[in-house]
Wavefront OBJ file of the C-alpha trace (Angstrom):
o trace
v -2.445 -75.267 -25.074
v -4.022 -72.812 -22.617
v -2.874 -69.588 -24.207
v -4.830 -67.040 -26.197
v -3.170 -65.205 -29.080
v -2.423 -61.534 -28.419
v -5.248 -60.304 -30.665
v -7.822 -62.165 -28.610
v -6.617 -60.575 -25.372
v -6.696 -57.174 -27.059
v -10.215 -57.849 -28.345
v -11.472 -58.800 -24.879
v -9.758 -55.745 -23.348
v -11.367 -53.472 -25.965
v -14.798 -54.937 -25.298
v -14.305 -54.451 -21.557
v -13.289 -50.799 -22.029
v -16.251 -50.107 -24.310
v -18.566 -51.879 -21.884
v -17.304 -49.735 -19.032
v -17.604 -46.564 -21.128
v -21.226 -47.236 -22.071
v -22.179 -48.431 -18.579
v -20.855 -45.422 -16.650
v -23.531 -42.925 -17.914
v -26.157 -44.847 -15.947
v -24.561 -43.698 -12.671
v -24.764 -39.946 -13.310
v -28.499 -39.802 -12.632
v -30.969 -37.222 -13.953
v -31.268 -33.494 -13.577
v -34.342 -31.192 -13.852
v -34.590 -29.332 -17.138
v -36.824 -27.051 -19.169
v -37.425 -28.010 -22.779
v -38.221 -25.301 -25.333
v -39.760 -26.447 -28.615
v -42.240 -25.123 -31.161
v -45.105 -26.426 -33.244
v -44.865 -23.699 -35.889
v -42.762 -23.973 -39.005
v -42.184 -20.222 -39.063
v -40.289 -20.399 -35.762
v -36.893 -22.033 -35.446
v -35.048 -23.039 -32.319
v -31.560 -21.663 -32.946
v -28.777 -19.669 -31.336
v -30.977 -16.585 -31.191
v -33.489 -18.526 -29.091
v -30.658 -19.731 -26.875
v -29.410 -16.142 -26.373
v -32.933 -14.956 -25.514
v -33.250 -17.678 -22.880
v -29.833 -16.831 -21.434
v -30.775 -13.175 -21.123
v -34.110 -14.028 -19.480
v -32.427 -16.304 -16.922
v -29.752 -13.701 -16.208
v -32.386 -10.998 -15.674
v -34.210 -13.264 -13.199
v -30.939 -14.220 -11.407
v -31.452 -17.899 -12.243
v -28.332 -20.040 -12.696
v -28.480 -22.910 -15.165
v -26.321 -26.019 -15.463
v -25.875 -25.701 -19.199
v -28.078 -25.641 -22.277
v -27.919 -27.223 -25.710
v -30.002 -27.619 -28.863
v -30.850 -31.138 -30.016
v -33.584 -32.538 -32.288
v -35.074 -29.106 -32.900
v -35.540 -28.178 -29.239
v -33.552 -26.257 -26.631
v -32.908 -28.044 -23.350
v -31.764 -26.126 -20.265
v -30.529 -27.944 -17.143
v -31.020 -26.747 -13.567
v -29.794 -27.829 -10.163
v -33.180 -28.476 -8.522
v -36.888 -28.515 -9.250
v -37.549 -25.180 -7.513
v -35.126 -23.418 -9.843
v -36.637 -25.342 -12.750
v -40.139 -23.976 -12.019
v -38.871 -20.395 -11.703
v -36.945 -20.764 -14.945
v -40.010 -22.018 -16.807
v -41.984 -18.892 -15.872
v -39.100 -16.626 -16.872
v -38.615 -18.391 -20.217
v -42.354 -18.284 -20.995
v -42.463 -14.536 -20.362
v -39.418 -13.882 -22.540
v -40.300 -16.023 -25.567
v -44.011 -15.329 -25.801
v -46.410 -17.170 -28.103
v -45.438 -19.893 -30.521
v -43.242 -21.899 -28.153
v -43.961 -25.003 -26.086
v -42.288 -24.800 -22.662
v -42.276 -28.168 -20.924
v -40.723 -29.532 -17.748
v -38.497 -32.524 -18.260
v -35.764 -34.659 -16.735
v -32.475 -35.085 -18.602
v -29.583 -37.435 -18.135
v -26.734 -35.772 -16.244
v -24.180 -37.363 -18.572
v -21.011 -35.386 -19.437
v -21.214 -33.707 -22.818
v -18.268 -35.612 -24.293
v -19.990 -38.917 -23.503
v -23.222 -37.762 -25.069
v -21.340 -36.895 -28.284
v -20.222 -40.514 -28.677
v -23.781 -41.667 -27.853
v -22.791 -43.007 -24.437
v -26.181 -42.426 -22.844
v -28.004 -44.085 -19.958
v -30.845 -46.518 -20.387
v -34.345 -45.141 -20.400
v -36.185 -45.876 -17.184
v -39.740 -47.114 -17.207
v -42.674 -45.586 -15.395
v -42.159 -47.736 -12.293
v -38.546 -46.564 -11.915
v -38.646 -42.968 -13.116
v -42.128 -41.852 -12.170
v -44.630 -40.274 -14.508
v -48.256 -40.707 -15.491
v -50.304 -43.757 -16.528
v -53.582 -43.528 -18.443
v -56.000 -46.269 -19.425
v -58.286 -45.007 -22.192
v -61.401 -46.622 -23.621
v -62.322 -46.177 -27.279
v -65.960 -45.342 -27.984
v -66.771 -48.114 -30.471
v -70.308 -46.805 -31.032
v -68.818 -43.521 -32.222
v -66.383 -45.426 -34.476
v -69.362 -47.202 -36.061
v -71.191 -43.907 -36.473
v -68.170 -42.280 -38.077
v -67.737 -45.180 -40.520
v -71.354 -44.898 -41.622
v -70.915 -41.134 -42.070
v -67.885 -41.753 -44.263
v -69.767 -44.287 -46.402
v -72.669 -41.865 -46.660
v -70.410 -39.085 -47.941
v -68.690 -41.426 -50.397
v -72.053 -42.567 -51.778
v -73.249 -38.980 -52.278
v -70.076 -37.997 -54.114
v -70.217 -41.095 -56.332
v -73.875 -40.489 -57.216
v -73.076 -36.847 -57.943
v -70.404 -37.927 -60.416
v -72.863 -40.371 -62.008
v -75.430 -37.532 -62.156
v -77.987 -39.633 -60.308
v -80.251 -37.909 -57.818
v -81.093 -39.567 -54.527
v -83.010 -38.708 -51.407
v -81.762 -38.163 -47.874
v -79.453 -41.006 -46.804
v -80.585 -42.346 -43.441
v -78.946 -44.576 -40.843
v -80.791 -47.495 -39.320
v -78.616 -49.179 -36.735
v -75.539 -50.427 -38.585
v -77.010 -49.990 -42.064
v -77.556 -47.134 -44.503
v -80.701 -46.597 -46.563
v -80.319 -44.713 -49.859
v -83.647 -43.755 -51.531
v -83.738 -43.338 -55.317
v -86.308 -41.648 -57.530
v -86.946 -44.799 -59.547
v -85.739 -48.352 -60.079
v -83.803 -47.412 -63.215
v -81.539 -45.044 -61.284
v -81.021 -47.710 -58.655
v -80.045 -50.342 -61.222
v -77.668 -47.871 -62.902
v -75.943 -46.921 -59.638
v -75.779 -50.414 -58.106
v -72.850 -51.888 -60.125
v -70.777 -48.733 -59.765
v -71.345 -48.572 -56.031
v -70.392 -52.245 -55.686
v -67.071 -51.514 -57.376
v -66.589 -48.507 -55.113
v -67.434 -50.343 -51.859
v -66.173 -53.935 -52.112
v -66.423 -54.535 -48.336
v -70.105 -53.573 -48.169
v -73.168 -55.667 -48.944
v -75.589 -53.768 -51.227
v -79.189 -54.942 -51.317
v -81.903 -53.443 -53.528
v -85.386 -53.133 -51.997
v -87.888 -51.490 -54.353
v -86.475 -47.990 -54.944
v -84.138 -48.146 -51.963
v -80.600 -49.384 -51.535
v -79.604 -50.986 -48.229
v -75.881 -50.774 -47.431
v -74.581 -53.031 -44.670
v -71.314 -54.529 -43.500
v -70.594 -58.049 -42.352
v -69.556 -58.778 -38.778
v -66.015 -59.453 -39.995
v -65.946 -56.036 -41.670
v -67.193 -54.339 -38.498
v -64.485 -56.141 -36.511
v -61.892 -54.695 -38.907
v -63.416 -51.246 -38.420
v -63.063 -51.578 -34.654
v -59.501 -52.898 -34.915
v -58.554 -50.094 -37.298
v -60.110 -47.536 -34.934
v -57.871 -48.697 -32.086
v -54.795 -48.786 -34.347
v -55.469 -45.293 -35.701
v -55.985 -43.935 -32.199
v -52.693 -45.500 -31.070
v -50.898 -43.912 -34.043
v -52.498 -40.548 -33.312
v -51.538 -40.774 -29.647
v -47.931 -41.484 -30.693
v -47.950 -38.296 -32.770
v -49.404 -36.249 -29.938
v -46.964 -37.612 -27.390
v -44.091 -36.790 -29.750
v -45.294 -33.188 -29.689
v -44.886 -33.284 -25.886
v -41.261 -34.413 -26.206
v -41.661 -37.494 -23.986
v -38.799 -39.999 -24.193
v -39.717 -43.672 -24.651
v -43.478 -43.503 -24.059
v -45.453 -46.733 -23.829
v -48.628 -46.703 -25.933
v -50.180 -50.101 -26.506
v -53.487 -51.873 -26.848
v -54.953 -53.527 -23.767
v -58.004 -55.518 -24.750
v -60.334 -54.973 -27.708
v -61.218 -51.361 -26.948
v -58.665 -50.052 -24.446
v -55.329 -48.297 -24.829
v -52.676 -47.904 -22.140
v -50.516 -44.773 -22.239
v -47.469 -44.469 -19.985
v -45.388 -41.297 -20.010
v -42.216 -41.763 -17.922
v -40.639 -38.641 -16.509
v -43.578 -36.337 -17.281
v -43.935 -33.701 -14.595
v -46.571 -31.473 -16.196
v -49.321 -34.113 -16.013
v -52.142 -31.594 -16.534
v -50.753 -30.591 -19.931
v -50.212 -34.229 -20.903
v -53.772 -35.138 -19.935
v -55.144 -32.160 -21.841
v -53.334 -32.985 -25.090
v -53.799 -36.763 -24.957
v -57.350 -36.783 -23.675
v -58.643 -34.335 -26.247
v -60.384 -35.724 -29.309
v -60.252 -32.813 -31.728
v -61.515 -33.712 -35.188
v -62.471 -31.425 -38.038
v -65.598 -31.864 -40.119
v -66.735 -29.821 -43.106
v -70.525 -29.514 -43.373
v -72.951 -27.311 -45.252
v -75.012 -24.623 -43.502
v -78.749 -24.015 -43.823
v -79.529 -20.279 -44.002
v -83.278 -20.837 -44.332
v -84.699 -18.437 -41.696
v -87.757 -20.645 -41.125
v -85.674 -23.749 -40.417
v -83.339 -21.746 -38.184
v -86.271 -20.293 -36.250
v -87.798 -23.754 -35.743
v -84.430 -25.090 -34.564
v -84.074 -22.244 -32.063
v -87.505 -23.209 -30.689
v -86.422 -26.814 -30.265
v -87.866 -28.258 -33.494
v -84.691 -29.065 -35.380
v -85.385 -30.171 -38.985
v -84.513 -33.730 -39.911
v -80.949 -34.121 -41.112
v -79.740 -30.954 -39.370
v -78.433 -29.972 -35.947
v -78.015 -26.659 -34.185
v -74.430 -26.106 -33.114
v -72.965 -23.277 -31.040
v -70.372 -21.027 -32.590
v -66.915 -20.513 -31.161
v -66.823 -17.535 -28.840
v -70.024 -15.553 -28.389
v -71.351 -15.925 -31.946
v -74.903 -17.070 -32.760
v -75.761 -20.730 -33.175
v -75.557 -22.204 -36.662
v -77.855 -24.759 -38.278
v -75.639 -27.250 -40.065
v -76.298 -30.459 -41.956
v -75.501 -33.765 -40.305
v -73.993 -34.960 -43.561
v -70.205 -34.773 -43.259
v -68.610 -33.698 -46.534
v -64.974 -33.920 -45.413
v -63.189 -35.007 -42.227
v -59.861 -34.418 -40.538
v -58.647 -37.789 -41.850
v -57.720 -35.963 -45.057
v -55.635 -33.270 -43.337
v -52.022 -33.312 -44.455
v -50.749 -30.400 -42.363
v -52.079 -27.780 -39.948
v -50.231 -24.711 -38.661
v -51.222 -21.774 -36.490
v -51.564 -18.758 -38.762
v -53.515 -15.534 -39.354
v -56.292 -14.784 -41.837
v -56.440 -11.789 -44.180
v -57.837 -9.642 -41.344
v -54.969 -10.484 -38.993
v -57.083 -12.747 -36.779
v -55.525 -15.929 -35.346
v -56.488 -19.107 -37.147
v -55.320 -22.474 -38.365
v -53.992 -22.953 -41.874
v -55.138 -26.398 -43.053
v -53.645 -28.261 -45.986
v -55.595 -31.282 -47.290
v -54.047 -34.320 -48.936
v -54.750 -35.290 -52.557
v -58.088 -36.952 -51.830
v -59.184 -34.205 -49.479
v -58.165 -31.480 -51.921
v -60.243 -33.107 -54.672
v -63.295 -33.455 -52.423
v -62.878 -29.883 -51.150
v -62.591 -28.552 -54.703
v -65.789 -30.349 -55.799
v -67.620 -29.198 -52.680
v -66.752 -25.524 -53.162
v -67.327 -25.697 -56.923
v -70.859 -27.070 -56.527
v -71.887 -24.767 -53.664
v -70.781 -21.273 -54.717
v -72.813 -18.676 -52.849
v -73.652 -21.033 -49.970
v -72.126 -21.193 -46.520
v -69.775 -23.964 -45.444
v -69.159 -24.712 -41.751
v -65.851 -25.835 -40.267
v -66.977 -27.887 -37.270
v -64.409 -28.722 -34.589
v -65.320 -31.611 -32.307
v -63.251 -31.520 -29.137
v -63.883 -33.615 -26.009
v -67.258 -34.700 -27.366
v -68.472 -31.110 -27.926
v -69.021 -29.801 -31.444
v -68.829 -26.123 -32.283
v -68.677 -24.117 -35.481
v -65.286 -22.421 -35.701
v -66.135 -20.512 -38.849
v -68.878 -20.611 -41.490
v -67.761 -18.541 -44.468
v -69.637 -18.012 -47.733
v -68.098 -19.875 -50.673
v -67.314 -17.069 -53.096
v -65.382 -19.195 -55.581
v -64.045 -22.744 -55.917
v -61.030 -23.470 -53.706
v -58.807 -25.653 -55.850
v -55.493 -25.631 -53.991
v -56.570 -27.864 -51.121
v -55.598 -25.198 -48.600
v -57.787 -23.003 -46.403
v -57.658 -21.079 -43.119
v -59.976 -21.878 -40.246
v -60.431 -18.694 -38.249
v -62.945 -17.410 -35.788
v -63.139 -16.326 -32.169
v -59.918 -18.017 -31.057
v -56.786 -16.730 -29.402
v -53.272 -17.365 -30.649
v -52.724 -20.069 -28.011
v -56.009 -21.756 -28.936
v -54.971 -21.706 -32.584
v -51.645 -23.336 -31.702
v -53.317 -26.104 -29.664
v -55.892 -26.726 -32.393
v -53.157 -26.929 -35.036
v -51.193 -29.373 -32.875
v -54.184 -31.683 -32.503
v -55.189 -31.543 -36.166
v -51.605 -31.999 -37.354
v -51.105 -35.010 -35.083
v -54.085 -36.653 -36.763
v -57.694 -37.130 -35.915
v -58.897 -39.924 -33.703
v -60.951 -42.630 -35.347
v -63.274 -42.461 -32.350
v -63.451 -40.486 -29.111
v -61.815 -41.896 -26.003
v -62.351 -41.362 -22.335
v -59.849 -41.803 -19.533
v -61.136 -44.567 -17.265
v -57.998 -44.869 -15.120
v -55.291 -42.389 -14.231
v -52.275 -43.034 -11.999
v -49.435 -40.708 -11.194
v -46.196 -42.223 -9.914
v -43.935 -39.746 -8.177
v -40.161 -39.642 -8.671
v -39.643 -40.583 -5.011
v -41.474 -43.891 -5.484
v -39.451 -44.566 -8.628
v -36.245 -43.862 -6.724
v -37.304 -46.285 -3.998
v -37.984 -48.977 -6.613
v -34.531 -48.427 -8.121
v -32.871 -48.752 -4.715
v -34.753 -51.955 -3.892
v -33.975 -53.461 -7.281
v -30.321 -52.474 -7.025
v -29.943 -53.897 -3.520
v -31.650 -57.171 -4.433
v -29.325 -57.610 -7.417
v -26.286 -56.591 -5.371
v -26.930 -58.992 -2.499
v -27.759 -61.781 -4.920
v -24.442 -61.153 -6.653
v -22.557 -61.097 -3.329
v -24.139 -64.382 -2.207
v -23.243 -66.103 -5.488
v -19.724 -64.674 -5.420
v -19.040 -65.870 -1.864
v -20.287 -69.361 -2.633
v -18.178 -69.646 -5.796
v -14.974 -68.382 -4.150
v -15.363 -70.652 -1.120
v -16.293 -73.743 -3.099
v -14.018 -73.369 -6.145
v -11.184 -71.282 -4.685
v -9.180 -69.591 -7.482
v -11.464 -70.844 -10.213
v -14.321 -69.360 -8.207
v -12.546 -65.985 -8.368
v -12.280 -66.366 -12.152
v -15.994 -67.183 -12.296
v -16.875 -64.094 -10.240
v -14.736 -61.887 -12.498
v -16.490 -63.351 -15.543
v -19.855 -62.765 -13.862
v -18.908 -59.112 -13.231
v -17.959 -58.749 -16.891
v -21.287 -60.298 -17.882
v -23.166 -57.692 -15.842
v -21.012 -54.958 -17.388
v -21.694 -56.195 -20.923
v -25.435 -56.500 -20.308
v -25.863 -52.977 -18.916
v -23.669 -51.530 -21.671
v -25.665 -53.324 -24.358
v -28.971 -52.092 -22.926
v -27.562 -48.559 -22.848
v -26.315 -48.742 -26.443
v -29.701 -50.004 -27.620
v -31.401 -47.297 -25.514
v -33.701 -49.923 -24.050
v -36.264 -49.089 -21.392
v -35.492 -50.645 -18.019
v -38.399 -51.534 -15.731
v -38.757 -53.532 -12.522
v -39.273 -56.765 -14.506
v -36.063 -55.872 -16.351
v -34.196 -55.659 -13.056
v -35.646 -59.054 -12.140
v -34.327 -60.389 -15.451
v -30.847 -59.045 -14.623
v -30.886 -60.855 -11.275
v -32.055 -64.039 -12.997
v -29.321 -63.656 -15.622
v -26.667 -63.556 -12.918
v -27.928 -66.845 -11.474
v -28.105 -68.484 -14.888
v -24.711 -67.158 -16.001
v -22.914 -68.746 -13.068
v -24.354 -72.132 -14.079
v -22.034 -72.197 -17.084
v -19.000 -71.661 -14.869
v -20.205 -74.380 -12.505
v -20.392 -76.779 -15.473
v -16.881 -75.813 -16.565
v -15.391 -76.122 -13.082
v -17.007 -79.482 -12.437
v -15.824 -80.764 -15.800
v -12.262 -79.717 -14.944
v -12.574 -81.558 -11.613
v -13.743 -84.637 -13.469
v -10.683 -84.524 -15.732
v -8.440 -84.206 -12.677
v -10.108 -87.241 -11.090
v -9.238 -89.164 -14.227
v -5.562 -88.389 -13.487
v -5.128 -85.983 -16.403
v -2.555 -83.232 -16.062
v -3.791 -79.794 -14.898
v -3.201 -78.189 -18.296
v -4.999 -81.026 -20.078
v -7.849 -80.834 -17.565
v -8.348 -77.104 -18.152
v -8.423 -77.540 -21.919
v -10.698 -80.585 -21.856
v -12.980 -79.014 -19.251
v -13.748 -75.960 -21.389
v -14.115 -77.999 -24.594
v -16.401 -80.675 -23.183
v -18.578 -78.255 -21.210
v -19.246 -76.055 -24.266
v -21.887 -78.343 -25.815
v -23.836 -78.575 -22.556
v -23.668 -74.794 -22.083
v -24.966 -74.166 -25.607
v -27.846 -76.642 -25.222
v -29.024 -75.248 -21.889
v -28.793 -71.617 -23.020
v -30.555 -72.234 -26.342
v -33.586 -73.708 -24.584
v -33.717 -70.654 -22.296
v -33.287 -68.382 -25.316
v -36.208 -70.038 -27.102
v -38.431 -69.385 -24.077
v -37.224 -65.764 -23.973
v -37.946 -65.245 -27.674
v -41.453 -66.644 -27.189
v -42.051 -64.125 -24.392
v -40.705 -61.385 -26.636
v -42.992 -62.278 -29.544
v -46.208 -63.055 -27.722
v -45.790 -60.955 -24.574
v -46.568 -57.284 -24.072
v -45.646 -54.512 -21.697
v -43.619 -55.670 -18.673
v -43.378 -59.210 -20.060
v -41.565 -57.976 -23.168
v -39.295 -55.820 -21.024
v -38.346 -58.899 -19.043
v -37.836 -60.913 -22.252
v -35.494 -58.326 -23.831
v -33.152 -58.291 -20.835
v -33.404 -62.064 -20.483
v -32.426 -62.748 -24.126
v -29.561 -60.258 -24.112
v -28.371 -61.665 -20.786
v -28.172 -65.173 -22.223
v -25.983 -63.986 -25.097
v -23.627 -61.987 -22.859
v -23.404 -64.821 -20.316
v -22.296 -67.333 -22.966
v -19.513 -64.980 -24.043
v -18.350 -64.022 -20.561
v -18.568 -67.457 -18.928
v -16.559 -69.182 -21.656
v -14.377 -66.665 -23.499
v -13.702 -64.135 -20.738
v -13.338 -66.612 -17.871
v -10.869 -68.690 -19.890
v -8.860 -65.544 -20.613
v -8.373 -65.114 -16.855
v -7.500 -68.815 -16.445
v -5.026 -68.664 -19.325
v -3.340 -65.567 -17.903
v -3.008 -67.195 -14.481
v -2.138 -70.801 -15.363
v -1.370 -70.863 -19.075
v 2.329 -69.971 -18.894
v 3.197 -72.426 -16.104
v 4.934 -75.319 -17.828
v 5.367 -77.435 -14.690
v 1.884 -76.920 -13.298
v 1.064 -79.700 -10.830
v -2.048 -78.520 -8.962
v -5.082 -76.313 -9.577
v -6.855 -74.190 -6.964
v -10.336 -75.507 -7.738
v -11.427 -76.858 -4.357
v -11.391 -80.424 -3.208
v -11.160 -82.944 -6.019
v -12.981 -85.975 -4.669
v -11.821 -89.358 -5.952
v -13.951 -92.416 -5.272
v -12.319 -95.354 -3.496
v -11.674 -98.575 -5.403
v -14.882 -100.557 -5.762
v -14.561 -103.880 -3.794
v -14.969 -107.111 -5.725
v -18.163 -108.925 -4.816
v -17.840 -112.659 -3.944
v -19.191 -115.045 -6.521
v -22.466 -116.739 -5.791
v -22.301 -120.258 -4.420
v -24.071 -123.066 -6.142
l 1 2 3 4 5 6 7 8 9 10 11 12 13 14 15 16 17 18 19 20 21 22 23 24 25 26 27 28 29 30 31 32 33 34 35 36 37 38 39 40 41 42 43 44 45 46 47 48 49 50 51 52 53 54 55 56 57 58 59 60 61 62 63 64 65 66 67 68 69 70 71 72 73 74 75 76 77 78 79 80 81 82 83 84 85 86 87 88 89 90 91 92 93 94 95 96 97 98 99 100 101 102 103 104 105 106 107 108 109 110 111 112 113 114 115 116 117 118 119 120 121 122 123 124 125 126 127 128 129 130 131 132 133 134 135 136 137 138 139 140 141 142 143 144 145 146 147 148 149 150 151 152 153 154 155 156 157 158 159 160 161 162 163 164 165 166 167 168 169 170 171 172 173 174 175 176 177 178 179 180 181 182 183 184 185 186 187 188 189 190 191 192 193 194 195 196 197 198 199 200 201 202 203 204 205 206 207 208 209 210 211 212 213 214 215 216 217 218 219 220 221 222 223 224 225 226 227 228 229 230 231 232 233 234 235 236 237 238 239 240 241 242 243 244 245 246 247 248 249 250 251 252 253 254 255 256 257 258 259 260 261 262 263 264 265 266 267 268 269 270 271 272 273 274 275 276 277 278 279 280 281 282 283 284 285 286 287 288 289 290 291 292 293 294 295 296 297 298 299 300 301 302 303 304 305 306 307 308 309 310 311 312 313 314 315 316 317 318 319 320 321 322 323 324 325 326 327 328 329 330 331 332 333 334 335 336 337 338 339 340 341 342 343 344 345 346 347 348 349 350 351 352 353 354 355 356 357 358 359 360 361 362 363 364 365 366 367 368 369 370 371 372 373 374 375 376 377 378 379 380 381 382 383 384 385 386 387 388 389 390 391 392 393 394 395 396 397 398 399 400 401 402 403 404 405 406 407 408 409 410 411 412 413 414 415 416 417 418 419 420 421 422 423 424 425 426 427 428 429 430 431 432 433 434 435 436 437 438 439 440 441 442 443 444 445 446 447 448 449 450 451 452 453 454 455 456 457 458 459 460 461 462 463 464 465 466 467 468 469 470 471 472 473 474 475 476 477 478 479 480 481 482 483 484 485 486 487 488 489 490 491 492 493 494 495 496 497 498 499 500 501 502 503 504 505 506 507 508 509 510 511 512 513 514 515 516 517 518 519 520 521 522 523 524 525 526 527 528 529 530 531 532 533 534 535 536 537 538 539 540 541 542 543 544 545 546 547 548 549 550 551 552 553 554 555 556 557 558 559 560 561 562 563 564 565 566 567 568 569 570 571 572 573 574 575 576 577 578 579 580 581 582 583 584 585 586 587 588 589 590 591 592 593 594 595 596 597 598 599 600 601 602 603 604 605 606 607 608 609 610 611 612 613 614 615 616 617 618
């Protein structure tokens, strides 16, 4: 009656062993490390790189704690942060240009555990330390950029239709396109409507007014935030940050959390930069250039500085091509051996670039790089022939390191709109360690208090409940480690809450067994009936909690979702441990006793016989 088959015991034992195996890595802690990666396809991180690093460390008398290559980067462990900093300088001097040398923290897990993917949970910013940014998207710039894109699309469409138009101007959130006559306007209008279904096109005499509805502008703003979040993900991946948090916070703000980042200046530089590439035409009219130098810039043009010490260049405000169409960007060298960035456009960009160079042979074309709100002309070459391959090299007065940084930013994707950092917080590792200790102690003492109460009140069955509760905690931590979840302070709170909720199931079971004993059932029958009858109540109570947890998971964000993940997983593990595992212990202890007469489950209170009330007198 109260016996499990052998396979079930073996299954529970296997789950316990696996749970212990995947929980243990969380107790090894972290160790300082230097991560060597590259953003150039011509360079590979291989055994030769590893040998070079070993030789550099040996020459500098720096001892490492082991190194290995994973995910295209070399990671070298060190005993302390002082050695880590010395090693970074030595590695930078030995490898030279083309490599990204970053400080990092790695799990101190034994290599054989790492090979079977027994890794610790990721720790959130509040537990591990790192940097927190709150960035605000410039929605006015997003609007301006959208109008520029529509303006360029209209010019290219009219060029294909062989219809001449005047200078396209912006008036607030609308575009005005002048035509030579009404016939050209009527010919272009239906084609432009097909080309721009989201825009409202209104004809006024010989002019076309292009505007967007408020709903369309809302989509533009939403898309700007989404594109910036995607671009930030790509840039953070270049930094090699594990489990970053990049999420929207309000209509125009983005929160970026980088746990474990020690080189905060480099992170701020890469994330905060807003490098975008624009292709514009250059005016070489000496009169216009002279007027612009005197402060009288012609309409439709702007005077931009050149990279380095070159002269200023008068370029058109009309953007022919943007960095949105960049498919790849790598640091390279031009035909003269000067550092530059090799840019490869996608299909749409290649077609636009081919038409632009085909129609402007003999004219100059400027590659304008906009970084941190400042625009400068990187290069302005003369178009000698059409460029049909969709590939070009941007070169100018830049160093090799500048070319590498520019390629990284362009390859990661352009931002839909500039952003500025409105809040910056740095959380040190010592504060994270203190948070871990406080969270651990609160969970520990909560567990001890529950365990003492259960063992005093339910005796032997209380011991079984505590063992099941320990297994529940083991399963939960192991599951979080296997899923490589990120643990934060709210997650620790969810673990403590899970322990309190998990013991409720055992209380229900124990009280149901007591009830069966009060009804004068045999101990074996009481155990069996207690577990069977309590199951429905346990399922009902846990499902309602699970529904609330799923709602938090779907509609919550940030710390709320972290709490919800641990909460939901804890409910599932508690149902297994409180019923299946606890009964395994009960079966092992009591199941083979044929002449069992008593159970160690505390005092079984039996009510006295209810006295018979006297009948009422007439």
